N, C-alpha and C positions, 0 to 999 in steps of 0.2 A: 701319504707324505705330501706336505705343503710345497707348492712351486716355488722355486727361487724369484723372490721378488726382482731381483737385479736382472735376471734373465726374461721374466715377463715384461719388465719395464723397457729392456733395451729392445726386444722383439717387436712390442707395440710401437715404438719410435721408428724402427725401421721399417714396418709393414706399412705405414701411413703412405698411401698411393703408391704402393709398390707390391708386387707379387711375391708370393712365398718362395716360388722357384727362384726369384733373382736374389731374394734377401738371404736364403740358406747359406751361401758361401761366406758372405759378408758377416753373418752372424757368428758362425764358426771361427772365423779370423778374430773378430773382437773379442769373443770369450776366451780364445786362446791367448791372446795377446793381455787382456785386461779381465781376468776372471771374476773379478767383484768391482763394486762401485768405487771403493777406495782407490784400487789400483787405476780405474778410469780417470779419477779425479787428479791422480799425479801426472797424466799424460799432458803433452802440450797440445794445443787446439791444432797446430799444424801435423802432429802425428796422427791425430783422430780424422783430420780432413784427407791425410793421404791414404789411410785405409777406407776411408768412406768412398774415395774417388770411384766414379761409376755408379753410384747410387742413387745420385741426383738430390735436389731439394736440400742443399747443403745447409740452409738455416737449421734443419733437424739435427745436424751435427753440432753445429755451434750451441744450440739449445740442449743437447744431450751433455755436452761437456760442461756447460754452466750448471745444469741440474745437478750433475754428479757432485761438482764442488760443494753445492748448496748442501746434499745430503750430508756429506762428510763433514762440513765445516759446523753445521747446524744441528746435525743428528746423529753424529759418531759414527756415519758410514751406514747407518740403518735406516731403512725406508720406514717411515711413520705408519702405523696401523690406521690412524684417522686420517681420510682425506683431506679434511680442513688443514692439518698440519702440515700434509705435503704441500698444499697450495701456497 
């Protein structure tokens, strides 16, 4: 079974400079509230920042939100297979 690109991406962003132990509960809350990139893209930045609170490095949350919107707007909510298309 292929890993869910959304969950991999979300975990990679959250795990930057943060431990797995710390990220676990945040990851679970994010996935419960926004189960896919399309759902995350519809959230407001304030909603994302509120759930992110305590995880630190808030630029990650802002960039996460911006990227989710780009994936939905430019790629129909699907993560591109080619890294160049994702950049």
